[in-house]
C-alpha positions, 0 to 999 in steps of 0.5 A: 205654628198655630200655637205660636200664633195664638200665643202672639195674639194673647192680650197679656203677651209682651208687645201685644195690643193688650199690653200697650194701654197698661204700659202707656198708662204706667209711663204716663203716671210715672212721668206725671209723678216726676213732673209734680216732684220737679215743679209742684208746690204744696200750699201752706199747710195751715191746719197741720202747722196750727195743730202742731204748734198748739199741741207742742205748747199744750202737751209739751210746754204745758206739761210741767205747768199742769203738774204744779197747777192741779191739786196733788190730791187728784194725782198722788205721788205714787200715780201718774200725774196730769203731766204724764197723761199730757206726755202720753198724748204727745207721744201719740199725736206728734208722730201722727202729725209728722206722718201727715206732714210727710204725706203732703210733701211734694217730694217723695221721701225715703220711707224706710228712714221715715219709719225708723225715725218715727219708731225711734222718736216714739221710743225715746219720748216714752223713755223720757216720759218715765224719767221726767215723771219721776224727776218732776215729782221729786220737786214736791220733795224739795228737789232743785233742778238747778243743782246736780243729782248728788248736790241736791240736799234731799239726796245727801241723806239717802241711805244706802248711798248707792241709791244716788247711783239709781237716781243718776241713772234715772237722770241719764235716761231722762236727760241724755238717752231719752232726749237723744232718741227723741230729738235726733229723729224729730229734727231729722224728719223736719229736715227731710221734709224741708228738703222737699220744700223748694219751687222753681217759681220765685213768685210762690216763695212767700208766706201767707199772713196766717203763716207769719202769725204762727212763726212767733209761737212756733219759734218761741216753742223751739226756743223752749225745746232747745234750752230745756232739752239741752240740744243746742248742738243738734239744733244749730247743726240742723239750722246750718244744714238747712241754710246750706241746702237753701244756698245750694238750691238757689244756685239751681234757681229753686226757692223755698215755698211757704212751708219751707219759709215757715220752718226756716224763719221759725228756726231763725227766730229760735236762734235769736231767742237762744242767743238773747237767753244766754246773754241774759244769764251769762254771768249767773254764778249758780247756773254757770256751775251747773252748765260748765264748758263752752256750750252754756245754755241754761234750762228754763226750769233750772232758772225757775227753781233757782230764781222764781220758786225759791222766792215763794 
């Protein structure tokens, strides 16, 4: 009897007086987290979006340009180019910024899916680094991006001919496998983040001036990403999924916050730019031959080698 009484008086025993403060603290913390997820609105992440846009332009868009600008003597063809070092930096900085973006989401996102997506993103971008490095170095040997691998003049003279199969395998790793493992998790992470960018306060559904200024360079970069990466189907699927989510949440009287509006308007501008790009090159016979089929979205670098570099 005395032992049972002492057990009931222990601070850690269930229902004892010592358990009430801890339980009430956990309940209060749990309810506060739920309340923040339901009604919280994150401020516009100017620092992250600025760094994100800047490094996309410098490390991704500027990568092939840097390879052509810097003297070949500084980066011999049998060594990594300056563009390769840009790509290595991109493969480190971009996942870090994506993780920081997810951390600031007002909604708790599935961590396992985030981790798998980040790992796949890094692996795909690294595969692309190797394939893209060799393909761009071939430019100095006369390789033409607007032609297929087998139609390139420098490939027709290769002996034995099985070497062409190796270059086609390299092209596959670069343009198909690398792009798929790079861009699918990239857009998946952005969509998951976008799904948490809703607020019940319609007054908070607006963008500051700084966000409006970033929409243009952000949308222009995604145009380059979609066209050069040949991922129009993935992009349009993501955009319409975002649009469907916006319409669905609107029925619940939930509206996009400033970060969601920034991402949505950037993608909308990208779609407009892709449409203008396709309309401009619609009747180009050479590019039409390289990009047959219903989805016709020429690559900017194919346009460059066909219409710009060939004139010099």
